[in-house]
N, CA, C and O atoms as a GROMACS GRO file, in nm:
protein
  320
    1UNK      N    1   0.102  -0.175   0.036
    1UNK     CA    2  -0.041  -0.003   0.032
    1UNK      C    3   0.132   0.119   0.061
    1UNK      O    4   0.224   0.126   0.143
    2UNK      N    5   0.068   0.219  -0.114
    2UNK     CA    6   0.131   0.308  -0.108
    2UNK      C    7   0.096   0.417  -0.024
    2UNK      O    8  -0.026   0.404  -0.011
    3UNK      N    9   0.135   0.526   0.047
    3UNK     CA   10   0.060   0.646   0.027
    3UNK      C   11   0.146   0.776   0.021
    3UNK      O   12   0.256   0.808   0.065
    4UNK      N   13   0.044   0.839  -0.056
    4UNK     CA   14   0.064   1.035  -0.108
    4UNK      C   15   0.019   1.110  -0.085
    4UNK      O   16  -0.100   1.111  -0.054
    5UNK      N   17   0.135   1.262  -0.092
    5UNK     CA   18  -0.043   1.349  -0.044
    5UNK      C   19  -0.149   1.390  -0.138
    5UNK      O   20  -0.235   1.332  -0.204
    6UNK      N   21  -0.121   1.482  -0.125
    6UNK     CA   22  -0.253   1.549  -0.138
    6UNK      C   23  -0.187   1.614  -0.283
    6UNK      O   24  -0.278   1.636  -0.363
    7UNK      N   25  -0.084   1.641  -0.322
    7UNK     CA   26   0.074   1.713  -0.419
    7UNK      C   27   0.122   1.616  -0.535
    7UNK      O   28   0.184   1.620  -0.641
    8UNK      N   29   0.080   1.560  -0.482
    8UNK     CA   30   0.118   1.431  -0.570
    8UNK      C   31  -0.001   1.345  -0.569
    8UNK      O   32   0.010   1.229  -0.608
    9UNK      N   33  -0.079   1.376  -0.540
    9UNK     CA   34  -0.208   1.281  -0.604
    9UNK      C   35  -0.270   1.416  -0.733
    9UNK      O   36  -0.317   1.421  -0.846
   10UNK      N   37  -0.244   1.480  -0.656
   10UNK     CA   38  -0.294   1.603  -0.784
   10UNK      C   39  -0.249   1.603  -0.954
   10UNK      O   40  -0.317   1.599  -1.057
   11UNK      N   41  -0.074   1.612  -0.924
   11UNK     CA   42  -0.049   1.568  -1.058
   11UNK      C   43  -0.046   1.455  -1.133
   11UNK      O   44  -0.079   1.444  -1.251
   12UNK      N   45   0.029   1.304  -0.996
   12UNK     CA   46   0.060   1.208  -1.053
   12UNK      C   47  -0.142   1.088  -1.042
   12UNK      O   48  -0.172   0.975  -1.004
   13UNK      N   49  -0.221   1.209  -1.102
   13UNK     CA   50  -0.339   1.131  -1.071
   13UNK      C   51  -0.321   1.008  -1.175
   13UNK      O   52  -0.332   0.893  -1.132
   14UNK      N   53  -0.285   1.039  -1.352
   14UNK     CA   54  -0.366   0.924  -1.417
   14UNK      C   55  -0.277   0.774  -1.435
   14UNK      O   56  -0.329   0.678  -1.492
   15UNK      N   57  -0.081   0.764  -1.354
   15UNK     CA   58  -0.032   0.731  -1.276
   15UNK      C   59  -0.090   0.634  -1.195
   15UNK      O   60  -0.101   0.511  -1.204
   16UNK      N   61  -0.134   0.738  -1.093
   16UNK     CA   62  -0.194   0.651  -0.951
   16UNK      C   63  -0.355   0.618  -0.933
   16UNK      O   64  -0.398   0.576  -0.825
   17UNK      N   65  -0.460   0.642  -1.070
   17UNK     CA   66  -0.514   0.572  -1.094
   17UNK      C   67  -0.512   0.498  -1.247
   17UNK      O   68  -0.600   0.524  -1.329
   18UNK      N   69  -0.364   0.371  -1.288
   18UNK     CA   70  -0.340   0.334  -1.343
   18UNK      C   71  -0.290   0.188  -1.225
   18UNK      O   72  -0.299   0.067  -1.244
   19UNK      N   73  -0.231   0.275  -1.093
   19UNK     CA   74  -0.232   0.186  -1.050
   19UNK      C   75  -0.350   0.131  -0.958
   19UNK      O   76  -0.400   0.020  -0.977
   20UNK      N   77  -0.374   0.182  -0.898
   20UNK     CA   78  -0.626   0.163  -0.802
   20UNK      C   79  -0.629   0.068  -0.945
   20UNK      O   80  -0.649  -0.052  -0.926
   21UNK      N   81  -0.613   0.107  -1.067
   21UNK     CA   82  -0.692  -0.025  -1.106
   21UNK      C   83  -0.633  -0.164  -1.155
   21UNK      O   84  -0.684  -0.275  -1.171
   22UNK      N   85  -0.531  -0.124  -1.169
   22UNK     CA   86  -0.446  -0.304  -1.128
   22UNK      C   87  -0.462  -0.351  -1.010
   22UNK      O   88  -0.430  -0.470  -1.001
   23UNK      N   89  -0.511  -0.288  -0.886
   23UNK     CA   90  -0.525  -0.390  -0.834
   23UNK      C   91  -0.494  -0.354  -0.620
   23UNK      O   92  -0.505  -0.417  -0.516
   24UNK      N   93  -0.455  -0.217  -0.664
   24UNK     CA   94  -0.276  -0.078  -0.565
   24UNK      C   95  -0.402  -0.088  -0.494
   24UNK      O   96  -0.509  -0.139  -0.530
   25UNK      N   97  -0.371  -0.032  -0.389
   25UNK     CA   98  -0.429   0.077  -0.297
   25UNK      C   99  -0.347   0.169  -0.283
   25UNK      O  100  -0.225   0.160  -0.272
   26UNK      N  101  -0.417   0.269  -0.283
   26UNK     CA  102  -0.324   0.428  -0.290
   26UNK      C  103  -0.379   0.440  -0.157
   26UNK      O  104  -0.496   0.406  -0.139
   27UNK      N  105  -0.278   0.505  -0.020
   27UNK     CA  106  -0.367   0.603   0.016
   27UNK      C  107  -0.315   0.759   0.053
   27UNK      O  108  -0.218   0.808   0.110
   28UNK      N  109  -0.399   0.794   0.007
   28UNK     CA  110  -0.374   1.034   0.077
   28UNK      C  111  -0.397   1.090   0.149
   28UNK      O  112  -0.505   1.096   0.206
   29UNK      N  113  -0.239   1.190   0.183
   29UNK     CA  114  -0.235   1.187   0.338
   29UNK      C  115  -0.248   1.327   0.310
   29UNK      O  116  -0.275   1.365   0.196
   30UNK      N  117  -0.229   1.425   0.427
   30UNK     CA  118  -0.279   1.560   0.466
   30UNK      C  119  -0.183   1.602   0.508
   30UNK      O  120  -0.199   1.678   0.603
   31UNK      N  121  -0.050   1.579   0.468
   31UNK     CA  122   0.060   1.599   0.556
   31UNK      C  123   0.107   1.416   0.637
   31UNK      O  124   0.109   1.305   0.586
   32UNK      N  125   0.120   1.436   0.697
   32UNK     CA  126   0.126   1.344   0.760
   32UNK      C  127  -0.019   1.224   0.795
   32UNK      O  128  -0.005   1.104   0.819
   33UNK      N  129  -0.121   1.284   0.792
   33UNK     CA  130  -0.196   1.176   0.854
   33UNK      C  131  -0.340   1.176   0.696
   33UNK      O  132  -0.383   1.262   0.619
   34UNK      N  133  -0.366   1.035   0.718
   34UNK     CA  134  -0.412   0.958   0.577
   34UNK      C  135  -0.536   1.019   0.569
   34UNK      O  136  -0.599   1.039   0.673
   35UNK      N  137  -0.574   1.047   0.479
   35UNK     CA  138  -0.697   1.116   0.482
   35UNK      C  139  -0.813   1.026   0.341
   35UNK      O  140  -0.919   1.075   0.304
   36UNK      N  141  -0.778   0.947   0.307
   36UNK     CA  142  -0.858   0.923   0.201
   36UNK      C  143  -0.802   0.810   0.153
   36UNK      O  144  -0.712   0.831   0.073
   37UNK      N  145  -0.834   0.661   0.183
   37UNK     CA  146  -0.819   0.548   0.023
   37UNK      C  147  -0.884   0.543  -0.059
   37UNK      O  148  -1.007   0.542  -0.063
   38UNK      N  149  -0.733   0.535  -0.218
   38UNK     CA  150  -0.882   0.467  -0.287
   38UNK      C  151  -0.832   0.321  -0.346
   38UNK      O  152  -0.715   0.284  -0.353
   39UNK      N  153  -0.931   0.259  -0.381
   39UNK     CA  154  -0.930   0.062  -0.400
   39UNK      C  155  -0.999   0.047  -0.522
   39UNK      O  156  -1.102   0.114  -0.520
   40UNK      N  157  -0.989   0.005  -0.594
   40UNK     CA  158  -1.116  -0.039  -0.717
   40UNK      C  159  -1.191  -0.039  -0.656
   40UNK      O  160  -1.193  -0.047  -0.533
   41UNK      N  161  -1.289  -0.028  -0.746
   41UNK     CA  162  -1.471  -0.004  -0.752
   41UNK      C  163  -1.477  -0.156  -0.732
   41UNK      O  164  -1.523  -0.194  -0.624
   42UNK      N  165  -1.426  -0.270  -0.844
   42UNK     CA  166  -1.472  -0.416  -0.852
   42UNK      C  167  -1.382  -0.455  -0.706
   42UNK      O  168  -1.281  -0.526  -0.704
   43UNK      N  169  -1.409  -0.427  -0.656
   43UNK     CA  170  -1.333  -0.438  -0.565
   43UNK      C  171  -1.444  -0.441  -0.344
   43UNK      O  172  -1.423  -0.503  -0.239
   44UNK      N  173  -1.530  -0.353  -0.382
   44UNK     CA  174  -1.633  -0.288  -0.323
   44UNK      C  175  -1.770  -0.354  -0.294
   44UNK      O  176  -1.831  -0.396  -0.392
   45UNK      N  177  -1.819  -0.368  -0.189
   45UNK     CA  178  -1.892  -0.451  -0.149
   45UNK      C  179  -2.037  -0.370  -0.238
   45UNK      O  180  -2.062  -0.250  -0.235
   46UNK      N  181  -2.105  -0.462  -0.302
   46UNK     CA  182  -2.284  -0.414  -0.301
   46UNK      C  183  -2.319  -0.336  -0.252
   46UNK      O  184  -2.336  -0.374  -0.136
   47UNK      N  185  -2.347  -0.237  -0.262
   47UNK     CA  186  -2.384  -0.125  -0.139
   47UNK      C  187  -2.528  -0.018  -0.194
   47UNK      O  188  -2.566   0.087  -0.141
   48UNK      N  189  -2.605  -0.110  -0.358
   48UNK     CA  190  -2.738   0.010  -0.380
   48UNK      C  191  -2.866  -0.090  -0.234
   48UNK      O  192  -2.871  -0.179  -0.149
   49UNK      N  193  -2.947   0.027  -0.311
   49UNK     CA  194  -3.038   0.019  -0.231
   49UNK      C  195  -3.117  -0.001  -0.320
   49UNK      O  196  -3.135   0.055  -0.429
   50UNK      N  197  -3.200  -0.148  -0.231
   50UNK     CA  198  -3.304  -0.123  -0.257
   50UNK      C  199  -3.455  -0.105  -0.324
   50UNK      O  200  -3.476  -0.224  -0.298
   51UNK      N  201  -3.520  -0.083  -0.357
   51UNK     CA  202  -3.628   0.006  -0.435
   51UNK      C  203  -3.684   0.062  -0.328
   51UNK      O  204  -3.641   0.081  -0.215
   52UNK      N  205  -3.756   0.079  -0.363
   52UNK     CA  206  -3.965   0.099  -0.336
   52UNK      C  207  -3.992  -0.023  -0.330
   52UNK      O  208  -3.975  -0.079  -0.438
   53UNK      N  209  -4.052  -0.137  -0.191
   53UNK     CA  210  -4.131  -0.189  -0.234
   53UNK      C  211  -4.031  -0.308  -0.287
   53UNK      O  212  -4.101  -0.404  -0.320
   54UNK      N  213  -3.840  -0.348  -0.314
   54UNK     CA  214  -3.826  -0.382  -0.335
   54UNK      C  215  -3.776  -0.573  -0.237
   54UNK      O  216  -3.658  -0.546  -0.215
   55UNK      N  217  -3.786  -0.646  -0.208
   55UNK     CA  218  -3.714  -0.803  -0.093
   55UNK      C  219  -3.585  -0.770  -0.143
   55UNK      O  220  -3.545  -0.775  -0.260
   56UNK      N  221  -3.506  -0.727  -0.004
   56UNK     CA  222  -3.357  -0.853   0.005
   56UNK      C  223  -3.442  -0.946   0.075
   56UNK      O  224  -3.537  -0.948   0.153
   57UNK      N  225  -3.309  -1.073  -0.032
   57UNK     CA  226  -3.279  -1.238   0.105
   57UNK      C  227  -3.483  -1.322   0.110
   57UNK      O  228  -3.578  -1.332   0.031
   58UNK      N  229  -3.451  -1.360   0.252
   58UNK     CA  230  -3.585  -1.419   0.175
   58UNK      C  231  -3.700  -1.375   0.247
   58UNK      O  232  -3.717  -1.364   0.369
   59UNK      N  233  -3.823  -1.336   0.093
   59UNK     CA  234  -3.976  -1.332   0.163
   59UNK      C  235  -4.004  -1.374   0.268
   59UNK      O  236  -3.973  -1.488   0.304
   60UNK      N  237  -4.103  -1.243   0.376
   60UNK     CA  238  -4.207  -1.288   0.447
   60UNK      C  239  -4.283  -1.360   0.499
   60UNK      O  240  -4.387  -1.295   0.507
   61UNK      N  241  -4.307  -1.513   0.566
   61UNK     CA  242  -4.422  -1.538   0.535
   61UNK      C  243  -4.462  -1.491   0.669
   61UNK      O  244  -4.389  -1.434   0.751
   62UNK      N  245  -4.648  -1.536   0.688
   62UNK     CA  246  -4.740  -1.509   0.800
   62UNK      C  247  -4.762  -1.613   0.787
   62UNK      O  248  -4.808  -1.677   0.693
   63UNK      N  249  -4.696  -1.663   0.976
   63UNK     CA  250  -4.789  -1.850   0.980
   63UNK      C  251  -4.930  -1.796   0.967
   63UNK      O  252  -4.962  -1.679   0.950
   64UNK      N  253  -5.038  -1.944   0.981
   64UNK     CA  254  -5.093  -1.934   0.951
   64UNK      C  255  -5.235  -1.923   1.037
   64UNK      O  256  -5.352  -1.901   1.008
   65UNK      N  257  -5.141  -1.956   1.192
   65UNK     CA  258  -5.136  -1.870   1.306
   65UNK      C  259  -5.224  -1.745   1.302
   65UNK      O  260  -5.311  -1.716   1.384
   66UNK      N  261  -5.183  -1.661   1.173
   66UNK     CA  262  -5.256  -1.461   1.224
   66UNK      C  263  -5.376  -1.504   1.157
   66UNK      O  264  -5.464  -1.453   1.226
   67UNK      N  265  -5.450  -1.589   1.035
   67UNK     CA  266  -5.596  -1.637   1.048
   67UNK      C  267  -5.650  -1.701   1.122
   67UNK      O  268  -5.749  -1.749   1.066
   68UNK      N  269  -5.643  -1.734   1.227
   68UNK     CA  270  -5.707  -1.748   1.304
   68UNK      C  271  -5.764  -1.708   1.360
   68UNK      O  272  -5.723  -1.605   1.413
   69UNK      N  273  -5.944  -1.770   1.405
   69UNK     CA  274  -5.980  -1.714   1.453
   69UNK      C  275  -5.990  -1.655   1.613
   69UNK      O  276  -6.004  -1.736   1.704
   70UNK      N  277  -5.983  -1.509   1.643
   70UNK     CA  278  -5.930  -1.467   1.766
   70UNK      C  279  -6.062  -1.550   1.905
   70UNK      O  280  -6.182  -1.566   1.927
   71UNK      N  281  -5.962  -1.569   1.946
   71UNK     CA  282  -6.031  -1.679   2.101
   71UNK      C  283  -6.144  -1.581   2.160
   71UNK      O  284  -6.128  -1.462   2.131
   72UNK      N  285  -6.243  -1.609   2.228
   72UNK     CA  286  -6.356  -1.502   2.356
   72UNK      C  287  -6.296  -1.434   2.407
   72UNK      O  288  -6.330  -1.316   2.420
   73UNK      N  289  -6.149  -1.497   2.466
   73UNK     CA  290  -6.058  -1.442   2.581
   73UNK      C  291  -5.960  -1.297   2.496
   73UNK      O  292  -5.855  -1.253   2.542
   74UNK      N  293  -6.022  -1.249   2.378
   74UNK     CA  294  -5.878  -1.229   2.268
   74UNK      C  295  -6.001  -1.112   2.224
   74UNK      O  296  -5.972  -0.992   2.226
   75UNK      N  297  -6.163  -1.168   2.177
   75UNK     CA  298  -6.211  -1.087   2.197
   75UNK      C  299  -6.210  -1.010   2.262
   75UNK      O  300  -6.137  -0.913   2.242
   76UNK      N  301  -6.298  -1.021   2.379
   76UNK     CA  302  -6.306  -0.905   2.577
   76UNK      C  303  -6.195  -0.825   2.545
   76UNK      O  304  -6.217  -0.704   2.552
   77UNK      N  305  -6.032  -0.875   2.497
   77UNK     CA  306  -5.960  -0.802   2.531
   77UNK      C  307  -6.000  -0.724   2.463
   77UNK      O  308  -6.058  -0.634   2.524
   78UNK      N  309  -5.996  -0.709   2.334
   78UNK     CA  310  -5.970  -0.650   2.223
   78UNK      C  311  -6.139  -0.505   2.215
   78UNK      O  312  -6.153  -0.409   2.138
   79UNK      N  313  -6.237  -0.559   2.335
   79UNK     CA  314  -6.366  -0.475   2.334
   79UNK      C  315  -6.422  -0.534   2.182
   79UNK      O  316  -6.430  -0.468   2.078
   80UNK      N  317  -6.445  -0.629   2.194
   80UNK     CA  318  -6.530  -0.722   2.058
   80UNK      C  319  -6.666  -0.776   2.092
   80UNK      O  320  -6.730  -0.839   2.008
   0.00000   0.00000   0.00000
């Protein structure tokens, strides 16, 4: 992993991007303090947000007990 300054990043950006595209990680620092890390996008996890109404993972299953009639005691608790 190579560390470069902001000035080096400005002047050498095409070469730095070639390195990153080849699989290297490059840290950009302001003075001695690292502030950013450049990595290939293909190496990042999928962070795509779900669309409204789109299910991710297994769909929710409603148990059959949810459709069972309420008992007399449950009806009384609900004020029915």
